[in-house]
HTML snippet that shows the backbone in 3Dmol.js (N, CA, C, O; Angstrom):
<script src="https://3Dmol.org/build/3Dmol-min.js"></script>
<div id="view" style="width:600px;height:400px;position:relative"></div>
<script>
const pdb = `
ATOM      1  N   UNK A   1      -4.165 -30.068  44.426  1.00  0.00           N
ATOM      2  CA  UNK A   1      -4.139 -31.275  43.897  1.00  0.00           C
ATOM      3  C   UNK A   1      -3.782 -30.686  42.205  1.00  0.00           C
ATOM      4  O   UNK A   1      -4.524 -30.530  41.235  1.00  0.00           O
ATOM      5  N   UNK A   2      -2.616 -30.510  42.359  1.00  0.00           N
ATOM      6  CA  UNK A   2      -2.139 -30.690  40.841  1.00  0.00           C
ATOM      7  C   UNK A   2      -2.773 -30.635  39.228  1.00  0.00           C
ATOM      8  O   UNK A   2      -2.461 -31.681  38.659  1.00  0.00           O
ATOM      9  N   UNK A   3      -3.428 -29.882  38.493  1.00  0.00           N
ATOM     10  CA  UNK A   3      -3.597 -29.496  37.305  1.00  0.00           C
ATOM     11  C   UNK A   3      -2.938 -30.691  35.803  1.00  0.00           C
ATOM     12  O   UNK A   3      -1.833 -30.553  35.279  1.00  0.00           O
ATOM     13  N   UNK A   4      -3.734 -31.520  35.503  1.00  0.00           N
ATOM     14  CA  UNK A   4      -3.186 -31.864  33.897  1.00  0.00           C
ATOM     15  C   UNK A   4      -2.991 -30.828  33.105  1.00  0.00           C
ATOM     16  O   UNK A   4      -4.025 -30.252  32.767  1.00  0.00           O
ATOM     17  N   UNK A   5      -2.231 -30.506  32.796  1.00  0.00           N
ATOM     18  CA  UNK A   5      -1.523 -30.023  31.175  1.00  0.00           C
ATOM     19  C   UNK A   5      -0.895 -30.075  30.501  1.00  0.00           C
ATOM     20  O   UNK A   5      -0.145 -29.246  29.986  1.00  0.00           O
ATOM     21  N   UNK A   6      -1.169 -31.659  30.272  1.00  0.00           N
ATOM     22  CA  UNK A   6      -0.918 -32.761  28.861  1.00  0.00           C
ATOM     23  C   UNK A   6      -1.649 -32.452  28.492  1.00  0.00           C
ATOM     24  O   UNK A   6      -1.157 -31.334  28.340  1.00  0.00           O
ATOM     25  N   UNK A   7      -3.194 -32.275  27.855  1.00  0.00           N
ATOM     26  CA  UNK A   7      -3.927 -32.231  27.151  1.00  0.00           C
ATOM     27  C   UNK A   7      -3.641 -31.360  26.527  1.00  0.00           C
ATOM     28  O   UNK A   7      -3.057 -31.765  25.523  1.00  0.00           O
ATOM     29  N   UNK A   8      -3.789 -29.523  26.572  1.00  0.00           N
ATOM     30  CA  UNK A   8      -3.665 -28.614  26.921  1.00  0.00           C
ATOM     31  C   UNK A   8      -2.668 -28.293  25.732  1.00  0.00           C
ATOM     32  O   UNK A   8      -1.464 -28.553  25.721  1.00  0.00           O
ATOM     33  N   UNK A   9      -3.695 -27.435  24.340  1.00  0.00           N
ATOM     34  CA  UNK A   9      -2.391 -28.291  23.366  1.00  0.00           C
ATOM     35  C   UNK A   9      -1.767 -26.437  23.277  1.00  0.00           C
ATOM     36  O   UNK A   9      -1.808 -25.666  24.235  1.00  0.00           O
ATOM     37  N   UNK A  10      -1.425 -26.214  22.381  1.00  0.00           N
ATOM     38  CA  UNK A  10       0.021 -25.281  22.040  1.00  0.00           C
ATOM     39  C   UNK A  10      -0.634 -24.616  20.672  1.00  0.00           C
ATOM     40  O   UNK A  10      -0.933 -25.164  19.611  1.00  0.00           O
ATOM     41  N   UNK A  11      -0.741 -23.304  21.067  1.00  0.00           N
ATOM     42  CA  UNK A  11      -1.529 -22.134  19.740  1.00  0.00           C
ATOM     43  C   UNK A  11      -0.345 -22.485  18.736  1.00  0.00           C
ATOM     44  O   UNK A  11       0.735 -22.971  19.071  1.00  0.00           O
ATOM     45  N   UNK A  12      -0.810 -22.092  17.213  1.00  0.00           N
ATOM     46  CA  UNK A  12      -0.193 -22.408  15.761  1.00  0.00           C
ATOM     47  C   UNK A  12       1.160 -21.186  16.249  1.00  0.00           C
ATOM     48  O   UNK A  12       2.265 -21.437  16.730  1.00  0.00           O
ATOM     49  N   UNK A  13       0.815 -20.440  16.055  1.00  0.00           N
ATOM     50  CA  UNK A  13       1.889 -19.461  16.141  1.00  0.00           C
ATOM     51  C   UNK A  13       2.237 -18.502  17.691  1.00  0.00           C
ATOM     52  O   UNK A  13       1.307 -19.000  18.325  1.00  0.00           O
ATOM     53  N   UNK A  14       2.567 -18.007  18.205  1.00  0.00           N
ATOM     54  CA  UNK A  14       3.101 -16.822  18.858  1.00  0.00           C
ATOM     55  C   UNK A  14       2.093 -15.231  19.080  1.00  0.00           C
ATOM     56  O   UNK A  14       1.411 -14.605  18.268  1.00  0.00           O
ATOM     57  N   UNK A  15       2.320 -15.045  20.195  1.00  0.00           N
ATOM     58  CA  UNK A  15       1.650 -13.914  20.460  1.00  0.00           C
ATOM     59  C   UNK A  15       2.254 -12.336  19.552  1.00  0.00           C
ATOM     60  O   UNK A  15       1.728 -11.238  19.366  1.00  0.00           O
ATOM     61  N   UNK A  16       3.633 -12.957  19.147  1.00  0.00           N
ATOM     62  CA  UNK A  16       3.839 -12.331  18.580  1.00  0.00           C
ATOM     63  C   UNK A  16       4.127 -12.058  17.151  1.00  0.00           C
ATOM     64  O   UNK A  16       4.944 -11.229  16.750  1.00  0.00           O
ATOM     65  N   UNK A  17       3.132 -13.087  16.166  1.00  0.00           N
ATOM     66  CA  UNK A  17       3.006 -13.159  15.543  1.00  0.00           C
ATOM     67  C   UNK A  17       1.431 -13.148  14.986  1.00  0.00           C
ATOM     68  O   UNK A  17       1.278 -13.173  13.765  1.00  0.00           O
ATOM     69  N   UNK A  18       0.423 -13.116  15.733  1.00  0.00           N
ATOM     70  CA  UNK A  18      -0.266 -12.474  15.846  1.00  0.00           C
ATOM     71  C   UNK A  18      -0.884 -10.978  16.103  1.00  0.00           C
ATOM     72  O   UNK A  18      -2.033 -10.538  16.150  1.00  0.00           O
ATOM     73  N   UNK A  19       0.401 -10.414  16.245  1.00  0.00           N
ATOM     74  CA  UNK A  19       0.236  -9.302  16.784  1.00  0.00           C
ATOM     75  C   UNK A  19       0.798  -8.717  15.172  1.00  0.00           C
ATOM     76  O   UNK A  19       0.249  -7.906  14.427  1.00  0.00           O
ATOM     77  N   UNK A  20       1.986  -9.414  15.006  1.00  0.00           N
ATOM     78  CA  UNK A  20       2.028  -9.494  13.199  1.00  0.00           C
ATOM     79  C   UNK A  20       0.707  -8.725  12.282  1.00  0.00           C
ATOM     80  O   UNK A  20       0.333  -7.713  11.690  1.00  0.00           O
ATOM     81  N   UNK A  21       0.421  -9.919  12.651  1.00  0.00           N
ATOM     82  CA  UNK A  21      -1.281 -10.208  11.727  1.00  0.00           C
ATOM     83  C   UNK A  21      -1.776  -9.410  12.038  1.00  0.00           C
ATOM     84  O   UNK A  21      -2.515  -9.244  11.067  1.00  0.00           O
ATOM     85  N   UNK A  22      -2.046  -8.558  12.793  1.00  0.00           N
ATOM     86  CA  UNK A  22      -3.250  -7.884  12.799  1.00  0.00           C
ATOM     87  C   UNK A  22      -2.718  -6.338  12.313  1.00  0.00           C
ATOM     88  O   UNK A  22      -3.522  -5.480  11.949  1.00  0.00           O
ATOM     89  N   UNK A  23      -1.228  -6.105  12.360  1.00  0.00           N
ATOM     90  CA  UNK A  23      -1.276  -4.984  11.838  1.00  0.00           C
ATOM     91  C   UNK A  23      -1.355  -4.872  10.506  1.00  0.00           C
ATOM     92  O   UNK A  23      -1.741  -3.830   9.976  1.00  0.00           O
ATOM     93  N   UNK A  24      -0.837  -6.412   9.531  1.00  0.00           N
ATOM     94  CA  UNK A  24      -0.945  -6.814   8.546  1.00  0.00           C
ATOM     95  C   UNK A  24      -1.893  -6.455   7.701  1.00  0.00           C
ATOM     96  O   UNK A  24      -1.857  -5.933   6.587  1.00  0.00           O
ATOM     97  N   UNK A  25      -3.125  -6.966   8.697  1.00  0.00           N
ATOM     98  CA  UNK A  25      -4.743  -6.748   8.745  1.00  0.00           C
ATOM     99  C   UNK A  25      -5.352  -5.162   8.187  1.00  0.00           C
ATOM    100  O   UNK A  25      -6.078  -4.956   7.214  1.00  0.00           O
ATOM    101  N   UNK A  26      -4.749  -4.099   9.222  1.00  0.00           N
ATOM    102  CA  UNK A  26      -4.456  -2.845   9.371  1.00  0.00           C
ATOM    103  C   UNK A  26      -4.428  -2.430   8.720  1.00  0.00           C
ATOM    104  O   UNK A  26      -5.320  -1.606   8.518  1.00  0.00           O
ATOM    105  N   UNK A  27      -3.029  -2.670   7.460  1.00  0.00           N
ATOM    106  CA  UNK A  27      -2.463  -1.760   6.619  1.00  0.00           C
ATOM    107  C   UNK A  27      -2.886  -1.515   4.815  1.00  0.00           C
ATOM    108  O   UNK A  27      -2.629  -0.758   3.879  1.00  0.00           O
ATOM    109  N   UNK A  28      -4.227  -3.536   5.366  1.00  0.00           N
ATOM    110  CA  UNK A  28      -4.546  -3.886   4.343  1.00  0.00           C
ATOM    111  C   UNK A  28      -6.092  -3.125   4.572  1.00  0.00           C
ATOM    112  O   UNK A  28      -6.453  -2.673   3.486  1.00  0.00           O
ATOM    113  N   UNK A  29      -6.586  -2.992   5.102  1.00  0.00           N
ATOM    114  CA  UNK A  29      -7.984  -2.140   5.894  1.00  0.00           C
ATOM    115  C   UNK A  29      -7.531  -0.819   4.989  1.00  0.00           C
ATOM    116  O   UNK A  29      -7.784  -0.423   3.851  1.00  0.00           O
ATOM    117  N   UNK A  30      -6.987  -0.503   5.743  1.00  0.00           N
ATOM    118  CA  UNK A  30      -6.758   1.167   5.270  1.00  0.00           C
ATOM    119  C   UNK A  30      -6.250   1.668   3.622  1.00  0.00           C
ATOM    120  O   UNK A  30      -6.735   2.725   3.220  1.00  0.00           O
ATOM    121  N   UNK A  31      -5.530   1.102   2.930  1.00  0.00           N
ATOM    122  CA  UNK A  31      -5.139   0.627   1.870  1.00  0.00           C
ATOM    123  C   UNK A  31      -6.362   0.816   0.743  1.00  0.00           C
ATOM    124  O   UNK A  31      -6.246   1.316  -0.376  1.00  0.00           O
ATOM    125  N   UNK A  32      -8.085   0.034   1.635  1.00  0.00           N
ATOM    126  CA  UNK A  32      -8.253  -0.090   0.920  1.00  0.00           C
ATOM    127  C   UNK A  32     -10.001   0.381   0.561  1.00  0.00           C
ATOM    128  O   UNK A  32     -10.898   0.230  -0.269  1.00  0.00           O
ATOM    129  N   UNK A  33      -9.656   1.068   1.912  1.00  0.00           N
ATOM    130  CA  UNK A  33     -10.635   3.263   2.773  1.00  0.00           C
ATOM    131  C   UNK A  33     -10.308   3.577   1.212  1.00  0.00           C
ATOM    132  O   UNK A  33     -11.080   3.516   0.254  1.00  0.00           O
ATOM    133  N   UNK A  34      -8.471   4.050   1.253  1.00  0.00           N
ATOM    134  CA  UNK A  34      -7.865   4.859   0.066  1.00  0.00           C
ATOM    135  C   UNK A  34      -8.600   4.701  -1.260  1.00  0.00           C
ATOM    136  O   UNK A  34      -8.580   5.618  -2.082  1.00  0.00           O
ATOM    137  N   UNK A  35      -9.037   3.934  -1.414  1.00  0.00           N
ATOM    138  CA  UNK A  35      -9.522   3.139  -2.846  1.00  0.00           C
ATOM    139  C   UNK A  35     -10.994   3.256  -2.963  1.00  0.00           C
ATOM    140  O   UNK A  35     -11.820   2.899  -3.803  1.00  0.00           O
ATOM    141  N   UNK A  36     -11.034   3.860  -1.863  1.00  0.00           N
ATOM    142  CA  UNK A  36     -12.263   3.821  -1.777  1.00  0.00           C
ATOM    143  C   UNK A  36     -13.092   5.233  -1.458  1.00  0.00           C
ATOM    144  O   UNK A  36     -12.759   5.802  -0.418  1.00  0.00           O
ATOM    145  N   UNK A  37     -14.328   5.956  -2.400  1.00  0.00           N
ATOM    146  CA  UNK A  37     -15.005   6.793  -1.903  1.00  0.00           C
ATOM    147  C   UNK A  37     -14.275   7.851  -3.346  1.00  0.00           C
ATOM    148  O   UNK A  37     -13.393   7.514  -4.136  1.00  0.00           O
ATOM    149  N   UNK A  38     -15.243   9.530  -3.252  1.00  0.00           N
ATOM    150  CA  UNK A  38     -14.147   9.492  -3.841  1.00  0.00           C
ATOM    151  C   UNK A  38     -15.531  10.304  -5.578  1.00  0.00           C
ATOM    152  O   UNK A  38     -15.452  11.269  -6.337  1.00  0.00           O
ATOM    153  N   UNK A  39     -16.577   9.126  -5.372  1.00  0.00           N
ATOM    154  CA  UNK A  39     -16.404   8.910  -6.954  1.00  0.00           C
ATOM    155  C   UNK A  39     -18.164   9.567  -6.775  1.00  0.00           C
ATOM    156  O   UNK A  39     -18.876   9.560  -5.771  1.00  0.00           O
ATOM    157  N   UNK A  40     -18.611  10.372  -8.907  1.00  0.00           N
ATOM    158  CA  UNK A  40     -19.476  11.122  -8.619  1.00  0.00           C
ATOM    159  C   UNK A  40     -20.938  10.013  -9.260  1.00  0.00           C
ATOM    160  O   UNK A  40     -20.568   9.030  -9.901  1.00  0.00           O
ATOM    161  N   UNK A  41     -21.942  10.130  -9.141  1.00  0.00           N
ATOM    162  CA  UNK A  41     -22.893   9.187 -10.029  1.00  0.00           C
ATOM    163  C   UNK A  41     -23.216   9.957 -10.822  1.00  0.00           C
ATOM    164  O   UNK A  41     -24.442  10.055 -10.767  1.00  0.00           O
ATOM    165  N   UNK A  42     -22.612  10.892 -11.916  1.00  0.00           N
ATOM    166  CA  UNK A  42     -23.452  11.386 -12.138  1.00  0.00           C
ATOM    167  C   UNK A  42     -22.393  11.188 -14.107  1.00  0.00           C
ATOM    168  O   UNK A  42     -21.454  11.980 -14.186  1.00  0.00           O
ATOM    169  N   UNK A  43     -22.533  10.541 -15.010  1.00  0.00           N
ATOM    170  CA  UNK A  43     -22.469   9.495 -15.570  1.00  0.00           C
ATOM    171  C   UNK A  43     -21.059  10.405 -16.316  1.00  0.00           C
ATOM    172  O   UNK A  43     -19.915  10.208 -16.725  1.00  0.00           O
ATOM    173  N   UNK A  44     -22.349  11.795 -16.103  1.00  0.00           N
ATOM    174  CA  UNK A  44     -21.953  13.020 -17.782  1.00  0.00           C
ATOM    175  C   UNK A  44     -20.608  13.325 -16.802  1.00  0.00           C
ATOM    176  O   UNK A  44     -19.674  13.637 -17.541  1.00  0.00           O
ATOM    177  N   UNK A  45     -20.251  13.336 -15.549  1.00  0.00           N
ATOM    178  CA  UNK A  45     -19.598  14.337 -15.104  1.00  0.00           C
ATOM    179  C   UNK A  45     -17.557  13.833 -14.623  1.00  0.00           C
ATOM    180  O   UNK A  45     -17.186  12.965 -13.833  1.00  0.00           O
ATOM    181  N   UNK A  46     -16.818  14.645 -15.349  1.00  0.00           N
ATOM    182  CA  UNK A  46     -15.784  13.147 -15.497  1.00  0.00           C
ATOM    183  C   UNK A  46     -14.515  13.860 -13.538  1.00  0.00           C
ATOM    184  O   UNK A  46     -13.913  14.895 -13.256  1.00  0.00           O
ATOM    185  N   UNK A  47     -14.673  13.024 -13.086  1.00  0.00           N
ATOM    186  CA  UNK A  47     -13.532  12.823 -11.915  1.00  0.00           C
ATOM    187  C   UNK A  47     -12.943  13.058 -11.231  1.00  0.00           C
ATOM    188  O   UNK A  47     -13.377  13.035 -10.079  1.00  0.00           O
ATOM    189  N   UNK A  48     -11.139  13.557 -11.555  1.00  0.00           N
ATOM    190  CA  UNK A  48     -10.563  13.885 -11.573  1.00  0.00           C
ATOM    191  C   UNK A  48      -9.483  13.097 -10.540  1.00  0.00           C
ATOM    192  O   UNK A  48      -8.288  12.798 -10.531  1.00  0.00           O
ATOM    193  N   UNK A  49     -10.598  12.963  -9.729  1.00  0.00           N
ATOM    194  CA  UNK A  49     -10.120  11.956  -8.398  1.00  0.00           C
ATOM    195  C   UNK A  49      -9.822  10.882  -8.639  1.00  0.00           C
ATOM    196  O   UNK A  49      -8.690  10.639  -8.221  1.00  0.00           O
ATOM    197  N   UNK A  50     -10.325  10.003  -9.168  1.00  0.00           N
ATOM    198  CA  UNK A  50     -10.522   8.957  -9.603  1.00  0.00           C
ATOM    199  C   UNK A  50      -8.977   7.780 -10.262  1.00  0.00           C
ATOM    200  O   UNK A  50      -8.614   6.608 -10.162  1.00  0.00           O
ATOM    201  N   UNK A  51      -8.461   9.254 -11.014  1.00  0.00           N
ATOM    202  CA  UNK A  51      -6.437   9.065 -10.914  1.00  0.00           C
ATOM    203  C   UNK A  51      -5.323   9.570 -10.075  1.00  0.00           C
ATOM    204  O   UNK A  51      -4.102   9.627 -10.218  1.00  0.00           O
ATOM    205  N   UNK A  52      -6.511  10.062  -8.767  1.00  0.00           N
ATOM    206  CA  UNK A  52      -4.996  10.701  -8.309  1.00  0.00           C
ATOM    207  C   UNK A  52      -3.902   9.796  -7.551  1.00  0.00           C
ATOM    208  O   UNK A  52      -3.942   8.565  -7.557  1.00  0.00           O
ATOM    209  N   UNK A  53      -3.221  10.327  -7.099  1.00  0.00           N
ATOM    210  CA  UNK A  53      -1.870   9.603  -6.330  1.00  0.00           C
ATOM    211  C   UNK A  53      -2.431   8.807  -5.383  1.00  0.00           C
ATOM    212  O   UNK A  53      -2.156   7.613  -5.263  1.00  0.00           O
ATOM    213  N   UNK A  54      -3.254   9.442  -4.658  1.00  0.00           N
ATOM    214  CA  UNK A  54      -3.968   8.641  -3.281  1.00  0.00           C
ATOM    215  C   UNK A  54      -4.395   7.003  -4.068  1.00  0.00           C
ATOM    216  O   UNK A  54      -3.624   6.092  -3.765  1.00  0.00           O
ATOM    217  N   UNK A  55      -5.256   6.736  -4.778  1.00  0.00           N
ATOM    218  CA  UNK A  55      -5.215   5.781  -5.448  1.00  0.00           C
ATOM    219  C   UNK A  55      -4.471   4.955  -6.397  1.00  0.00           C
ATOM    220  O   UNK A  55      -4.518   3.768  -6.076  1.00  0.00           O
ATOM    221  N   UNK A  56      -3.769   5.198  -7.506  1.00  0.00           N
ATOM    222  CA  UNK A  56      -3.322   4.811  -8.112  1.00  0.00           C
ATOM    223  C   UNK A  56      -1.793   4.434  -7.624  1.00  0.00           C
ATOM    224  O   UNK A  56      -0.849   3.845  -8.150  1.00  0.00           O
ATOM    225  N   UNK A  57      -2.017   5.048  -6.397  1.00  0.00           N
ATOM    226  CA  UNK A  57      -0.251   4.607  -6.388  1.00  0.00           C
ATOM    227  C   UNK A  57       0.321   4.023  -4.682  1.00  0.00           C
ATOM    228  O   UNK A  57       1.095   3.079  -4.526  1.00  0.00           O
ATOM    229  N   UNK A  58      -0.389   4.996  -3.355  1.00  0.00           N
ATOM    230  CA  UNK A  58      -0.594   4.722  -2.015  1.00  0.00           C
ATOM    231  C   UNK A  58      -1.496   3.375  -1.705  1.00  0.00           C
ATOM    232  O   UNK A  58      -1.131   2.266  -1.313  1.00  0.00           O
ATOM    233  N   UNK A  59      -3.065   3.977  -2.087  1.00  0.00           N
ATOM    234  CA  UNK A  59      -3.345   2.164  -1.298  1.00  0.00           C
ATOM    235  C   UNK A  59      -2.920   0.904  -2.448  1.00  0.00           C
ATOM    236  O   UNK A  59      -2.931  -0.287  -2.138  1.00  0.00           O
ATOM    237  N   UNK A  60      -2.800   1.070  -2.889  1.00  0.00           N
ATOM    238  CA  UNK A  60      -2.363  -0.249  -4.292  1.00  0.00           C
ATOM    239  C   UNK A  60      -0.515  -0.960  -3.298  1.00  0.00           C
ATOM    240  O   UNK A  60      -0.070  -2.059  -2.968  1.00  0.00           O
ATOM    241  N   UNK A  61      -0.164   0.148  -3.231  1.00  0.00           N
ATOM    242  CA  UNK A  61       1.588   0.287  -2.068  1.00  0.00           C
ATOM    243  C   UNK A  61       0.501  -0.533  -0.798  1.00  0.00           C
ATOM    244  O   UNK A  61       0.052  -1.665  -0.615  1.00  0.00           O
ATOM    245  N   UNK A  62       0.451   0.419  -0.316  1.00  0.00           N
ATOM    246  CA  UNK A  62      -0.119  -0.452   1.245  1.00  0.00           C
ATOM    247  C   UNK A  62      -0.889  -2.009   1.514  1.00  0.00           C
ATOM    248  O   UNK A  62      -1.008  -2.702   2.524  1.00  0.00           O
ATOM    249  N   UNK A  63      -1.443  -2.215  -0.247  1.00  0.00           N
ATOM    250  CA  UNK A  63      -2.225  -3.062   0.346  1.00  0.00           C
ATOM    251  C   UNK A  63      -1.271  -4.551  -0.214  1.00  0.00           C
ATOM    252  O   UNK A  63      -1.560  -5.716   0.058  1.00  0.00           O
ATOM    253  N   UNK A  64      -0.218  -4.124  -0.962  1.00  0.00           N
ATOM    254  CA  UNK A  64       0.740  -5.130  -1.203  1.00  0.00           C
ATOM    255  C   UNK A  64       1.828  -4.937  -1.004  1.00  0.00           C
ATOM    256  O   UNK A  64       2.720  -5.159  -1.823  1.00  0.00           O
ATOM    257  N   UNK A  65       2.061  -4.281   0.620  1.00  0.00           N
ATOM    258  CA  UNK A  65       2.990  -4.152   1.882  1.00  0.00           C
ATOM    259  C   UNK A  65       2.339  -4.358   3.297  1.00  0.00           C
ATOM    260  O   UNK A  65       2.856  -4.057   4.372  1.00  0.00           O
ATOM    261  N   UNK A  66       1.204  -4.883   3.111  1.00  0.00           N
ATOM    262  CA  UNK A  66      -0.151  -4.932   3.636  1.00  0.00           C
ATOM    263  C   UNK A  66       0.146  -7.111   3.778  1.00  0.00           C
ATOM    264  O   UNK A  66       0.318  -8.024   4.586  1.00  0.00           O
ATOM    265  N   UNK A  67       0.019  -6.814   2.384  1.00  0.00           N
ATOM    266  CA  UNK A  67       0.240  -8.800   2.380  1.00  0.00           C
ATOM    267  C   UNK A  67       1.290  -8.863   2.638  1.00  0.00           C
ATOM    268  O   UNK A  67       1.388 -10.087   2.546  1.00  0.00           O
ATOM    269  N   UNK A  68       2.390  -8.496   2.949  1.00  0.00           N
ATOM    270  CA  UNK A  68       3.605  -9.044   2.855  1.00  0.00           C
ATOM    271  C   UNK A  68       4.114  -8.991   4.560  1.00  0.00           C
ATOM    272  O   UNK A  68       4.860  -9.765   5.159  1.00  0.00           O
ATOM    273  N   UNK A  69       3.519  -7.979   4.963  1.00  0.00           N
ATOM    274  CA  UNK A  69       3.489  -7.992   6.973  1.00  0.00           C
ATOM    275  C   UNK A  69       2.954  -9.774   6.734  1.00  0.00           C
ATOM    276  O   UNK A  69       3.500 -10.848   6.984  1.00  0.00           O
ATOM    277  N   UNK A  70       2.027  -9.503   6.313  1.00  0.00           N
ATOM    278  CA  UNK A  70       1.031 -11.058   6.701  1.00  0.00           C
ATOM    279  C   UNK A  70       1.957 -12.575   5.938  1.00  0.00           C
ATOM    280  O   UNK A  70       1.969 -13.652   6.534  1.00  0.00           O
ATOM    281  N   UNK A  71       2.431 -12.440   5.025  1.00  0.00           N
ATOM    282  CA  UNK A  71       3.169 -13.143   4.468  1.00  0.00           C
ATOM    283  C   UNK A  71       4.644 -13.898   5.821  1.00  0.00           C
ATOM    284  O   UNK A  71       5.099 -15.027   5.999  1.00  0.00           O
ATOM    285  N   UNK A  72       4.936 -12.423   6.522  1.00  0.00           N
ATOM    286  CA  UNK A  72       5.862 -11.727   7.632  1.00  0.00           C
ATOM    287  C   UNK A  72       5.466 -12.586   8.486  1.00  0.00           C
ATOM    288  O   UNK A  72       6.186 -13.574   8.634  1.00  0.00           O
ATOM    289  N   UNK A  73       4.739 -12.521   8.960  1.00  0.00           N
ATOM    290  CA  UNK A  73       3.991 -13.128  10.037  1.00  0.00           C
ATOM    291  C   UNK A  73       3.376 -14.482  10.369  1.00  0.00           C
ATOM    292  O   UNK A  73       2.908 -14.657  11.494  1.00  0.00           O
ATOM    293  N   UNK A  74       3.346 -15.635   9.280  1.00  0.00           N
ATOM    294  CA  UNK A  74       3.408 -16.392   8.960  1.00  0.00           C
ATOM    295  C   UNK A  74       4.047 -17.519   8.666  1.00  0.00           C
ATOM    296  O   UNK A  74       3.703 -18.691   8.514  1.00  0.00           O
ATOM    297  N   UNK A  75       5.278 -16.792   8.603  1.00  0.00           N
ATOM    298  CA  UNK A  75       5.991 -18.452   8.478  1.00  0.00           C
ATOM    299  C   UNK A  75       7.680 -16.807   9.172  1.00  0.00           C
ATOM    300  O   UNK A  75       8.809 -16.512   8.781  1.00  0.00           O
ATOM    301  N   UNK A  76       7.072 -16.495   9.882  1.00  0.00           N
ATOM    302  CA  UNK A  76       8.532 -16.381  11.105  1.00  0.00           C
ATOM    303  C   UNK A  76       8.063 -17.587  12.066  1.00  0.00           C
ATOM    304  O   UNK A  76       7.066 -18.309  12.074  1.00  0.00           O
ATOM    305  N   UNK A  77       9.529 -17.468  13.093  1.00  0.00           N
ATOM    306  CA  UNK A  77       9.045 -18.003  13.863  1.00  0.00           C
ATOM    307  C   UNK A  77       8.867 -17.812  15.330  1.00  0.00           C
ATOM    308  O   UNK A  77       9.640 -16.944  15.737  1.00  0.00           O
ATOM    309  N   UNK A  78       8.220 -18.252  16.139  1.00  0.00           N
ATOM    310  CA  UNK A  78       7.838 -18.185  17.228  1.00  0.00           C
ATOM    311  C   UNK A  78       8.461 -17.641  18.795  1.00  0.00           C
ATOM    312  O   UNK A  78       7.978 -18.441  19.597  1.00  0.00           O
ATOM    313  N   UNK A  79       9.172 -16.803  19.431  1.00  0.00           N
ATOM    314  CA  UNK A  79      10.283 -16.760  19.677  1.00  0.00           C
ATOM    315  C   UNK A  79       9.761 -18.041  20.963  1.00  0.00           C
ATOM    316  O   UNK A  79       8.604 -18.462  20.941  1.00  0.00           O
ATOM    317  N   UNK A  80      10.664 -18.488  21.900  1.00  0.00           N
ATOM    318  CA  UNK A  80       9.800 -18.950  23.736  1.00  0.00           C
ATOM    319  C   UNK A  80      10.951 -18.727  23.684  1.00  0.00           C
ATOM    320  O   UNK A  80      11.634 -18.767  24.707  1.00  0.00           O
TER     321      UNK A  80
END
`;
const viewer = $3Dmol.createViewer("view");
viewer.addModel(pdb, "pdb");
viewer.setStyle({}, {cartoon: {color: "spectrum"}});
viewer.zoomTo();
viewer.render();
</script>
């Protein structure tokens, strides 16, 4: 007997869209990881690493790029 596939629902996005979304999530996570850590618990000690290139420029840029990738993944048409 044949199975009835009429009740089968399609996914909202294609497989390609989900892969792009996962890449975007990974880029955002990397940006947040680069923002974290490296501080001193002593309030009397100045830590110049807080104003480093990695935290001020690279990490926010990665988060913004990751958000752009996520937006692209949402609006990209799935290939059929």
